[in-house]
C-alpha positions as CSV (number, residue, x, y, z in Angstrom):
1,M,0.0,0.0,0.0
2,L,1.3,3.4,-0.9
3,P,1.7,6.1,1.7
4,P,-0.5,9.1,1.4
5,R,1.0,11.8,-0.8
6,R,1.9,15.2,0.5
7,K,-0.5,17.9,-0.7
8,L,1.0,20.6,-2.9
9,D,0.9,24.2,-1.6
10,I,-1.8,25.1,-4.2
11,E,-4.0,22.4,-2.7
12,Q,-3.9,23.8,0.8
13,P,-7.2,25.4,1.9
14,I,-7.3,29.2,1.8
15,G,-7.9,31.2,4.9
16,V,-7.7,28.3,7.4
17,G,-5.5,30.4,9.8
18,G,-6.7,33.2,12.1
19,M,-5.9,35.9,9.6
20,G,-8.1,34.5,6.8
21,R,-11.0,34.0,9.2
22,Q,-10.6,37.5,10.6
23,A,-10.5,39.0,7.1
24,A,-13.6,37.0,6.1
25,I,-15.5,38.3,9.2
26,A,-14.4,41.8,8.5
27,M,-15.6,41.6,4.9
28,Y,-18.9,40.2,5.8
29,A,-19.3,42.9,8.5
30,L,-18.5,45.6,6.0
31,V,-20.9,44.2,3.4
32,T,-23.7,43.9,6.0
33,L,-23.2,47.5,7.2
34,A,-23.1,48.8,3.6
35,L,-26.3,47.0,2.7
36,I,-28.0,48.3,5.9
37,G,-26.9,51.8,4.9
38,V,-28.3,51.5,1.4
39,A,-31.6,50.2,2.7
40,L,-31.9,53.0,5.2
41,Y,-30.8,55.6,2.7
42,M,-33.4,54.5,0.2
43,A,-36.1,54.4,2.9
44,V,-35.3,57.6,4.8
45,V,-33.6,60.0,2.4
46,E,-35.1,59.0,-1.0
47,R,-38.4,58.1,0.7
48,A,-38.9,55.0,-1.4
49,P,-41.8,52.9,-0.2
50,L,-40.7,50.0,2.1
51,A,-42.2,47.4,-0.1
52,T,-40.2,48.3,-3.2
53,G,-37.1,46.5,-4.4
54,W,-35.0,49.6,-3.7
55,V,-35.5,49.0,0.0
56,V,-36.3,45.3,0.3
57,A,-33.4,43.9,-1.8
58,P,-30.6,45.5,0.3
59,A,-32.4,44.7,3.5
60,I,-32.7,41.0,2.5
61,G,-29.0,41.0,1.5
62,A,-28.1,42.6,4.8
63,A,-30.1,40.0,6.7
64,W,-28.4,37.2,4.7
65,F,-24.9,38.5,5.2
66,G,-25.7,39.2,8.9
67,L,-26.8,35.7,9.4
68,R,-23.7,34.4,7.7
69,L,-21.6,36.6,9.8
70,F,-23.3,35.4,13.0
71,M,-22.7,31.8,11.9
72,M,-19.0,32.4,11.2
73,M,-18.5,34.1,14.5
74,N,-20.1,31.3,16.5
75,S,-18.6,28.4,14.6
76,G,-16.2,27.6,17.4
77,K,-13.1,27.2,15.2
Protein backbone atom coordinates (compact mmCIF):
# COMPACT_ATOMS: atom_id res chain seq x y z
CA MET A 1 0.00 0.00 0.00
CA LEU A 2 1.32 3.43 -0.94
CA PRO A 3 1.75 6.11 1.72
CA PRO A 4 -0.52 9.14 1.39
CA ARG A 5 1.03 11.80 -0.79
CA ARG A 6 1.86 15.24 0.53
CA LYS A 7 -0.51 17.94 -0.68
CA LEU A 8 0.98 20.64 -2.85
CA ASP A 9 0.93 24.24 -1.65
CA ILE A 10 -1.75 25.08 -4.20
CA GLU A 11 -4.00 22.36 -2.73
CA GLN A 12 -3.94 23.78 0.79
CA PRO A 13 -7.19 25.40 1.95
CA ILE A 14 -7.26 29.18 1.77
CA GLY A 15 -7.86 31.16 4.92
CA VAL A 16 -7.66 28.34 7.42
CA GLY A 17 -5.52 30.38 9.78
CA GLY A 18 -6.70 33.15 12.07
CA MET A 19 -5.88 35.93 9.60
CA GLY A 20 -8.06 34.49 6.84
CA ARG A 21 -10.97 34.01 9.23
CA GLN A 22 -10.61 37.54 10.60
CA ALA A 23 -10.49 38.97 7.08
CA ALA A 24 -13.62 37.05 6.09
CA ILE A 25 -15.46 38.26 9.20
CA ALA A 26 -14.39 41.84 8.49
CA MET A 27 -15.55 41.61 4.87
CA TYR A 28 -18.94 40.17 5.82
CA ALA A 29 -19.35 42.86 8.48
CA LEU A 30 -18.53 45.62 5.99
CA VAL A 31 -20.94 44.24 3.39
CA THR A 32 -23.67 43.90 6.03
CA LEU A 33 -23.21 47.48 7.20
CA ALA A 34 -23.11 48.79 3.63
CA LEU A 35 -26.35 47.03 2.73
CA ILE A 36 -28.04 48.30 5.89
CA GLY A 37 -26.88 51.79 4.94
CA VAL A 38 -28.25 51.48 1.41
CA ALA A 39 -31.63 50.23 2.67
CA LEU A 40 -31.87 53.01 5.25
CA TYR A 41 -30.79 55.65 2.73
CA MET A 42 -33.39 54.55 0.21
CA ALA A 43 -36.13 54.42 2.86
CA VAL A 44 -35.33 57.61 4.76
CA VAL A 45 -33.60 60.00 2.36
CA GLU A 46 -35.09 58.96 -0.97
CA ARG A 47 -38.45 58.13 0.65
CA ALA A 48 -38.87 54.97 -1.38
CA PRO A 49 -41.80 52.85 -0.22
CA LEU A 50 -40.68 50.04 2.07
CA ALA A 51 -42.20 47.35 -0.15
CA THR A 52 -40.17 48.30 -3.24
CA GLY A 53 -37.09 46.46 -4.38
CA TRP A 54 -34.98 49.55 -3.72
CA VAL A 55 -35.46 48.99 0.03
CA VAL A 56 -36.30 45.30 0.31
CA ALA A 57 -33.41 43.94 -1.77
CA PRO A 58 -30.58 45.50 0.26
CA ALA A 59 -32.45 44.68 3.49
CA ILE A 60 -32.69 41.01 2.52
CA GLY A 61 -29.03 41.03 1.51
CA ALA A 62 -28.07 42.59 4.84
CA ALA A 63 -30.09 39.95 6.68
CA TRP A 64 -28.38 37.17 4.72
CA PHE A 65 -24.87 38.53 5.24
CA GLY A 66 -25.67 39.24 8.89
CA LEU A 67 -26.82 35.66 9.42
CA ARG A 68 -23.72 34.36 7.68
CA LEU A 69 -21.57 36.64 9.84
CA PHE A 70 -23.31 35.35 12.98
CA MET A 71 -22.70 31.75 11.89
CA MET A 72 -19.02 32.45 11.16
CA MET A 73 -18.46 34.14 14.50
CA ASN A 74 -20.11 31.32 16.45
CA SER A 75 -18.60 28.39 14.58
CA GLY A 76 -16.21 27.64 17.44
CA LYS A 77 -13.14 27.25 15.24
